C-alpha positions in Angstrom: 0.7 9.4 -4.5 1.9 8.6 -1.0 4.5 11.4 -0.3 3.5 12.1 3.4 2.2 15.6 2.3 5.5 16.5 1.4 4.9 16.6 -2.4 1.6 16.5 -4.6 3.4 15.2 -7.7 4.3 11.7 -8.5 5.8 10.0 -11.4 5.4 6.4 -12.5 8.6 4.8 -13.6 7.4 2.0 -15.9 10.9 0.0 -16.1 10.5 -0.3 -12.2 6.9 -0.7 -12.0 6.9 2.0 -9.1 5.7 5.4 -8.3 8.0 8.1 -7.0 7.4 11.5 -5.4 8.6 14.4 -7.3 9.7 17.5 -5.8 9.7 16.7 -2.0 9.4 19.7 0.3 10.3 20.4 3.6 13.9 19.2 3.3 12.8 15.5 2.7 13.8 13.2 -0.2 13.3 9.6 -1.2 10.5 7.5 -3.1 8.0 8.7 -0.7 9.6 11.8 0.7 10.4 9.7 3.7 14.0 10.6 4.0 15.8 13.7 5.2 18.1 15.6 2.8 21.7 15.8 3.1 22.7 18.3 6.1 19.4 17.4 7.7 18.3 14.6 10.3 15.0 13.1 11.1 13.2 14.8 14.2 12.3 11.9 16.2 9.3 13.9 18.0 7.6 14.6 14.6 5.5 12.5 12.6 6.5 11.7 8.9 3.8 13.9 7.7 4.9 16.8 9.9 6.5 19.7 8.0 9.2 19.8 10.6 10.2 16.2 10.2 13.7 17.0 9.0 15.8 19.4 11.2 19.0 21.2 10.0 21.9 19.6 11.2 24.0 22.5 12.8 27.1 20.3 13.8 28.1 16.6 13.7 31.8 17.0 15.2 32.8 15.5 11.6 32.4 17.9 8.8 30.2 20.5 10.6 32.0 21.6 13.7 31.3 24.1 16.3 34.2 26.8 16.4 36.3 28.5 19.2 36.0 25.7 21.6 32.2 25.1 21.3 30.7 21.8 22.1 28.0 20.0 19.7 25.0 18.9 21.7 22.8 16.4 20.0 23.7 17.6 16.2 21.2 20.5 16.9 23.1 23.2 18.4 26.5 24.4 19.6 27.5 25.2 23.3 29.5 28.1 22.9 32.1 29.5 25.2 31.0 32.6 27.4 32.9 34.7 25.0 31.4 33.5 21.7 28.0 33.4 20.2 26.4 32.4 16.9 25.1 29.0 15.3 28.6 27.6 15.5 30.2 30.0 17.8 31.7 32.0 15.0 31.2 35.3 16.5 32.8 37.0 19.3 29.9 37.8 21.9 31.3 41.7 22.1 30.3 42.0 18.7 26.7 42.0 19.4 27.3 44.6 22.4 26.7 48.2 22.4 30.2 49.5 21.6 31.5 46.6 20.0 34.7 44.7 20.8 36.7 47.8 21.2 34.3 49.8 23.3 35.1 51.3 26.7 32.5 48.9 28.3 33.3 45.8 26.6 36.1 44.6 28.6 38.2 44.1 25.4 41.3 46.3 24.5 41.4 47.4 21.0 44.8 47.0 19.5 46.3 49.9 17.6 49.3 49.8 15.2 52.6 51.4 16.8 53.2 54.9 15.7 56.2 55.7 13.2 58.1 57.3 16.0 57.7 54.3 18.2 58.9 51.9 15.5 61.9 54.0 14.7 62.8 54.1 18.3 62.6 50.3 18.5 64.7 50.1 15.4 67.3 52.4 16.8 67.5 50.6 19.9 68.1 47.1 18.4 70.9 48.8 16.1 72.4 50.4 19.2 72.5 47.2 21.2 74.1 45.6 18.0 76.8 48.0 17.9 77.7 47.8 21.4 
């Protein structure tokens, strides 16, 4: 059973006269657990028997894209703009700060819905302009 340490179970397929690894671990697949599962890529700095031989693909500029203007770097990480954070730049940085995005120290203004009185005044002003 030659599975590079990613499985200890093999199965003989008589029709093909070959042995294949069963239940490959560490995000590997293939006859000898020598390939990476979909969504993972081969870590060039790791040997085939290393548990970290297959690394999760964070971005690829095709299906897995960095969000909010982030740039994919070597399919491993997103380089996010200053205002965003997260694995794929999906979170506003202020969400992780004390006070959140609407706190007084966040630098972000929290938008509020206009009051009923303000909406009524706007409606009356637009109607008045239409009459004149």
